[in-house]
C-alpha positions, 0 to 999 in steps of 0.5 A: 500500500502506498503511504506517501505521494500520489495515491491515485493509481490512474495518475501514478500509471500515467506519470510512470509512462511519461519518458524523456521529452514526452508531455503531460497536460494538467487542465482546468474543468472546462478544457475540451475532451481529447479522445485520442489521449488518456484522460484522468478526470479528478474534478470533484467540484469547482476548484477541487482540486486545482491545477496548482495542487496537482502540479505540486503533487506530481513535481516530487516524482516528475522531472519537468524540463519545460512547460507551455501555457496559453498567453491568454492566462497572463491577460486574464488573471490577476497578479496574485494568480500569476505569481502563484503559478510562477512560484509553482513553476519556479526553475522551469522555462515556461513558453506562453503561446496563443491558446489555439496554438497551445491546444495543437500540442495536446494530442501528442501528450501521453495523457491529461489530468483534468481538475476542477480548477476555475482559473481562466486558461490555467492549463499547462503542458509539462515536458519531461526532461 
């Protein structure tokens, strides 16, 4: 029985299959469904869990080389929200691109973790190092 770290077996399985330069998406509650990639939906209610909570949980066992986010995230959210994401992504190069361009990278991901997050454009594509 797992005593620490991520307890969700589907998320553990998904993370275990990510290899060098593969990607993993952590998405908000409104992100579209992508039938071509595995989705682990852990949304419960609004903001439970959040993208940042999931990111914090997986960072302990996931070596992130870089990340992608929608440029619209920067325009749609206040300084406090942007700073919280910045702290959680500390040390990781983040590329901001138009949301339409961002979504073009999703089908190549190993999988997607859908959260209950309500923050606008809080979606992240993580590339393993």
